[in-house]
Structure formats: C-alpha cells, structure tokens
N, CA, C and O atoms as a GROMACS GRO file, in nm:
protein
  256
    1MET      N    1   0.836   8.011  -2.664
    1MET     CA    2   0.787   7.879  -2.626
    1MET      C    3   0.904   7.796  -2.574
    1MET      O    4   1.007   7.786  -2.640
    2THR      N    5   0.887   7.736  -2.458
    2THR     CA    6   0.992   7.657  -2.396
    2THR      C    7   0.965   7.510  -2.421
    2THR      O    8   0.854   7.461  -2.403
    3GLU      N    9   1.070   7.439  -2.463
    3GLU     CA   10   1.059   7.296  -2.487
    3GLU      C   11   1.095   7.221  -2.361
    3GLU      O   12   1.200   7.247  -2.302
    4CYS      N   13   1.011   7.130  -2.318
    4CYS     CA   14   1.038   7.050  -2.199
    4CYS      C   15   1.077   6.909  -2.243
    4CYS      O   16   0.997   6.837  -2.302
    5LYS      N   17   1.201   6.871  -2.214
    5LYS     CA   18   1.246   6.738  -2.250
    5LYS      C   19   1.231   6.645  -2.130
    5LYS      O   20   1.270   6.679  -2.018
    6GLU      N   21   1.174   6.529  -2.155
    6GLU     CA   22   1.155   6.431  -2.050
    6GLU      C   23   1.286   6.356  -2.026
    6GLU      O   24   1.349   6.310  -2.121
    7ARG      N   25   1.325   6.345  -1.901
    7ARG     CA   26   1.448   6.275  -1.867
    7ARG      C   27   1.415   6.129  -1.840
    7ARG      O   28   1.331   6.098  -1.755
    8VAL      N   29   1.480   6.040  -1.912
    8VAL     CA   30   1.458   5.897  -1.896
    8VAL      C   31   1.583   5.836  -1.835
    8VAL      O   32   1.694   5.858  -1.884
    9VAL      N   33   1.566   5.760  -1.727
    9VAL     CA   34   1.678   5.696  -1.660
    9VAL      C   35   1.657   5.544  -1.667
    9VAL      O   36   1.556   5.492  -1.621
   10LYS      N   37   1.755   5.475  -1.725
   10LYS     CA   38   1.747   5.329  -1.733
   10LYS      C   39   1.780   5.271  -1.597
   10LYS      O   40   1.889   5.293  -1.544
   11LEU      N   41   1.686   5.196  -1.539
   11LEU     CA   42   1.704   5.137  -1.407
   11LEU      C   43   1.765   4.997  -1.414
   11LEU      O   44   1.836   4.955  -1.323
   12GLY      N   45   1.738   4.927  -1.521
   12GLY     CA   46   1.792   4.792  -1.535
   12GLY      C   47   1.724   4.716  -1.647
   12GLY      O   48   1.629   4.763  -1.708
   13GLU      N   49   1.776   4.598  -1.671
   13GLU     CA   50   1.716   4.512  -1.773
   13GLU      C   51   1.740   4.367  -1.738
   13GLU      O   52   1.836   4.333  -1.669
   14VAL      N   53   1.652   4.283  -1.786
   14VAL     CA   54   1.664   4.138  -1.767
   14VAL      C   55   1.639   4.071  -1.900
   14VAL      O   56   1.566   4.122  -1.985
   15GLN      N   57   1.700   3.955  -1.917
   15GLN     CA   58   1.676   3.875  -2.037
   15GLN      C   59   1.616   3.742  -1.993
   15GLN      O   60   1.649   3.690  -1.886
   16SER      N   61   1.528   3.691  -2.075
   16SER     CA   62   1.461   3.566  -2.043
   16SER      C   63   1.427   3.493  -2.173
   16SER      O   64   1.449   3.545  -2.282
   17GLU      N   65   1.375   3.375  -2.157
   17GLU     CA   66   1.336   3.292  -2.271
   17GLU      C   67   1.185   3.272  -2.268
   17GLU      O   68   1.128   3.247  -2.161
   18ILE      N   69   1.122   3.282  -2.382
   18ILE     CA   70   0.978   3.259  -2.392
   18ILE      C   71   0.951   3.109  -2.370
   18ILE      O   72   1.018   3.025  -2.430
   19THR      N   73   0.854   3.077  -2.284
   19THR     CA   74   0.828   2.938  -2.247
   19THR      C   75   0.715   2.873  -2.326
   19THR      O   76   0.689   2.754  -2.311
   20ALA      N   77   0.646   2.952  -2.410
   20ALA     CA   78   0.538   2.899  -2.493
   20ALA      C   79   0.521   2.991  -2.613
   20ALA      O   80   0.562   3.107  -2.609
   21ASP      N   81   0.462   2.941  -2.719
   21ASP     CA   82   0.435   3.025  -2.835
   21ASP      C   83   0.338   3.137  -2.796
   21ASP      O   84   0.241   3.114  -2.724
   22VAL      N   85   0.365   3.259  -2.845
   22VAL     CA   86   0.280   3.374  -2.816
   22VAL      C   87   0.250   3.443  -2.949
   22VAL      O   88   0.341   3.484  -3.021
   23LYS      N   89   0.123   3.456  -2.981
   23LYS     CA   90   0.081   3.527  -3.102
   23LYS      C   91   0.074   3.677  -3.073
   23LYS      O   92   0.058   3.717  -2.958
   24LYS      N   93   0.086   3.758  -3.177
   24LYS     CA   94   0.080   3.902  -3.155
   24LYS      C   95  -0.060   3.950  -3.116
   24LYS      O   96  -0.078   4.066  -3.080
   25THR      N   97  -0.158   3.862  -3.124
   25THR     CA   98  -0.294   3.894  -3.078
   25THR      C   99  -0.316   3.853  -2.932
   25THR      O  100  -0.418   3.887  -2.873
   26ASP      N  101  -0.218   3.781  -2.873
   26ASP     CA  102  -0.228   3.738  -2.733
   26ASP      C  103  -0.185   3.849  -2.639
   26ASP      O  104  -0.106   3.936  -2.676
   27ASP      N  105  -0.236   3.845  -2.516
   27ASP     CA  106  -0.190   3.936  -2.412
   27ASP      C  107  -0.063   3.878  -2.351
   27ASP      O  108  -0.061   3.762  -2.310
   28LEU      N  109   0.041   3.957  -2.344
   28LEU     CA  110   0.165   3.920  -2.278
   28LEU      C  111   0.172   4.002  -2.150
   28LEU      O  112   0.147   4.122  -2.152
   29LYS      N  113   0.206   3.938  -2.038
   29LYS     CA  114   0.205   4.006  -1.909
   29LYS      C  115   0.345   4.007  -1.848
   29LYS      O  116   0.420   3.910  -1.858
   30VAL      N  117   0.376   4.119  -1.784
   30VAL     CA  118   0.500   4.135  -1.710
   30VAL      C  119   0.461   4.179  -1.570
   30VAL      O  120   0.378   4.268  -1.554
   31ARG      N  121   0.520   4.118  -1.468
   31ARG     CA  122   0.491   4.154  -1.330
   31ARG      C  123   0.614   4.216  -1.266
   31ARG      O  124   0.725   4.164  -1.278
   32LEU      N  125   0.593   4.328  -1.197
   32LEU     CA  126   0.697   4.394  -1.121
   32LEU      C  127   0.669   4.372  -0.973
   32LEU      O  128   0.558   4.398  -0.926
   33GLN      N  129   0.768   4.324  -0.901
   33GLN     CA  130   0.749   4.297  -0.759
   33GLN      C  131   0.878   4.327  -0.684
   33GLN      O  132   0.987   4.290  -0.727
   34VAL      N  133   0.864   4.395  -0.572
   34VAL     CA  134   0.977   4.415  -0.483
   34VAL      C  135   0.997   4.285  -0.406
   34VAL      O  136   0.900   4.227  -0.357
   35GLY      N  137   1.121   4.238  -0.396
   35GLY     CA  138   1.152   4.108  -0.338
   35GLY      C  139   1.092   4.079  -0.202
   35GLY      O  140   1.054   3.965  -0.175
   36TYR      N  141   1.082   4.179  -0.115
   36TYR     CA  142   1.034   4.157   0.021
   36TYR      C  143   0.885   4.184   0.039
   36TYR      O  144   0.835   4.180   0.151
   37SER      N  145   0.813   4.211  -0.070
   37SER     CA  146   0.673   4.249  -0.062
   37SER      C  147   0.585   4.155  -0.142
   37SER      O  148   0.629   4.095  -0.240
   38ASP      N  149   0.460   4.142  -0.099
   38ASP     CA  150   0.362   4.063  -0.174
   38ASP      C  151   0.296   4.147  -0.283
   38ASP      O  152   0.223   4.092  -0.367
   39LYS      N  153   0.318   4.278  -0.282
   39LYS     CA  154   0.254   4.366  -0.378
   39LYS      C  155   0.320   4.352  -0.516
   39LYS      O  156   0.443   4.352  -0.527
   40THR      N  157   0.236   4.339  -0.618
   40THR     CA  158   0.287   4.331  -0.755
   40THR      C  159   0.211   4.428  -0.843
   40THR      O  160   0.098   4.466  -0.814
   41LYS      N  161   0.275   4.468  -0.949
   41LYS     CA  162   0.212   4.550  -1.052
   41LYS      C  163   0.223   4.470  -1.181
   41LYS      O  164   0.332   4.433  -1.223
   42GLU      N  165   0.110   4.443  -1.242
   42GLU     CA  166   0.107   4.364  -1.365
   42GLU      C  167   0.078   4.454  -1.484
   42GLU      O  168  -0.016   4.534  -1.482
   43ILE      N  169   0.160   4.442  -1.586
   43ILE     CA  170   0.144   4.520  -1.708
   43ILE      C  171   0.112   4.424  -1.822
   43ILE      O  172   0.183   4.325  -1.840
   44THR      N  173   0.008   4.453  -1.897
   44THR     CA  174  -0.034   4.368  -2.008
   44THR      C  175  -0.019   4.444  -2.138
   44THR      O  176  -0.054   4.561  -2.147
   45PHE      N  177   0.035   4.376  -2.239
   45PHE     CA  178   0.048   4.435  -2.372
   45PHE      C  179   0.043   4.326  -2.477
   45PHE      O  180   0.056   4.208  -2.446
   46LYS      N  181   0.024   4.366  -2.600
   46LYS     CA  182   0.027   4.272  -2.713
   46LYS      C  183   0.161   4.290  -2.784
   46LYS      O  184   0.197   4.401  -2.821
   47PRO      N  185   0.237   4.181  -2.803
   47PRO     CA  186   0.366   4.192  -2.870
   47PRO      C  187   0.348   4.234  -3.016
   47PRO      O  188   0.245   4.206  -3.077
   48SER      N  189   0.449   4.301  -3.071
   48SER     CA  190   0.440   4.350  -3.208
   48SER      C  191   0.464   4.240  -3.312
   48SER      O  192   0.441   4.261  -3.431
   49GLU      N  193   0.510   4.124  -3.268
   49GLU     CA  194   0.527   4.010  -3.359
   49GLU      C  195   0.508   3.880  -3.282
   49GLU      O  196   0.516   3.878  -3.159
   50ASP      N  197   0.482   3.772  -3.356
   50ASP     CA  198   0.466   3.641  -3.293
   50ASP      C  199   0.598   3.597  -3.232
   50ASP      O  200   0.706   3.625  -3.285
   51LEU      N  201   0.589   3.529  -3.119
   51LEU     CA  202   0.707   3.475  -3.051
   51LEU      C  203   0.694   3.323  -3.043
   51LEU      O  204   0.585   3.270  -3.025
   52LYS      N  205   0.804   3.256  -3.058
   52LYS     CA  206   0.807   3.109  -3.048
   52LYS      C  207   0.872   3.067  -2.918
   52LYS      O  208   0.956   3.139  -2.863
   53LYS      N  209   0.834   2.951  -2.868
   53LYS     CA  210   0.897   2.895  -2.749
   53LYS      C  211   1.048   2.891  -2.772
   53LYS      O  212   1.095   2.842  -2.874
   54GLY      N  213   1.123   2.941  -2.675
   54GLY     CA  214   1.269   2.943  -2.685
   54GLY      C  215   1.326   3.076  -2.733
   54GLY      O  216   1.446   3.100  -2.719
   55ASP      N  217   1.240   3.164  -2.790
   55ASP     CA  218   1.289   3.297  -2.829
   55ASP      C  219   1.340   3.370  -2.705
   55ASP      O  220   1.283   3.356  -2.597
   56LYS      N  221   1.446   3.445  -2.722
   56LYS     CA  222   1.500   3.525  -2.612
   56LYS      C  223   1.445   3.666  -2.622
   56LYS      O  224   1.436   3.724  -2.730
   57VAL      N  225   1.408   3.722  -2.506
   57VAL     CA  226   1.356   3.859  -2.500
   57VAL      C  227   1.431   3.936  -2.392
   57VAL      O  228   1.486   3.877  -2.299
   58LYS      N  229   1.434   4.067  -2.407
   58LYS     CA  230   1.496   4.154  -2.308
   58LYS      C  231   1.390   4.255  -2.262
   58LYS      O  232   1.322   4.316  -2.344
   59ILE      N  233   1.378   4.270  -2.131
   59ILE     CA  234   1.284   4.365  -2.073
   59ILE      C  235   1.367   4.475  -2.007
   59ILE      O  236   1.452   4.448  -1.922
   60THR      N  237   1.341   4.599  -2.048
   60THR     CA  238   1.413   4.714  -1.995
   60THR      C  239   1.318   4.797  -1.908
   60THR      O  240   1.205   4.825  -1.949
   61VAL      N  241   1.364   4.838  -1.790
   61VAL     CA  242   1.284   4.921  -1.701
   61VAL      C  243   1.350   5.059  -1.695
   61VAL      O  244   1.469   5.072  -1.668
   62GLU      N  245   1.268   5.162  -1.721
   62GLU     CA  246   1.318   5.299  -1.721
   62GLU      C  247   1.230   5.386  -1.631
   62GLU      O  248   1.109   5.367  -1.623
   63LYS      N  249   1.294   5.479  -1.564
   63LYS     CA  250   1.220   5.579  -1.487
   63LYS      C  251   1.196   5.697  -1.580
   63LYS      O  252   1.289   5.749  -1.641
   64VAL      N  253   1.070   5.739  -1.593
   64VAL     CA  254   1.037   5.850  -1.684
   64VAL      C  255   0.978   5.965  -1.606
   64VAL      O  256   0.943   6.068  -1.664
   0.00000   0.00000   0.00000
C-alpha cells in the first residue's frame, strides 16, 4: 500500500482587525479577488470562538 502525502504550499498571509463583534454562530466571510479583476470568490465559515471588535486575526492562504 502506497501512502500519498498532500503537498501544501503557503502562498501568503494577511493580518487584520475585526471591525464588529462576531459570535461563533455567525457566518464569517472572506473574499479572494485578483487586483485587476472583478471576479471574487467568497468563502463562508463559522469561527470556532466569539470575536470582539478590535481582535486581531491572521488569514493564511495555502495551495493544496
């Protein structure tokens, strides 16, 4: 049996500040957009814990 390991490449990361309180039951959205294009990809998820306005977060993008 051959094991296939997935190669993950870190493309970049950004840090930002939360602008409003977010409960872990709320949908949090991240949009990916190429600077010269109107096309966007929106990803929605529920955070694993409540966030308060002013909390700092880091978003990491990886190629899988």
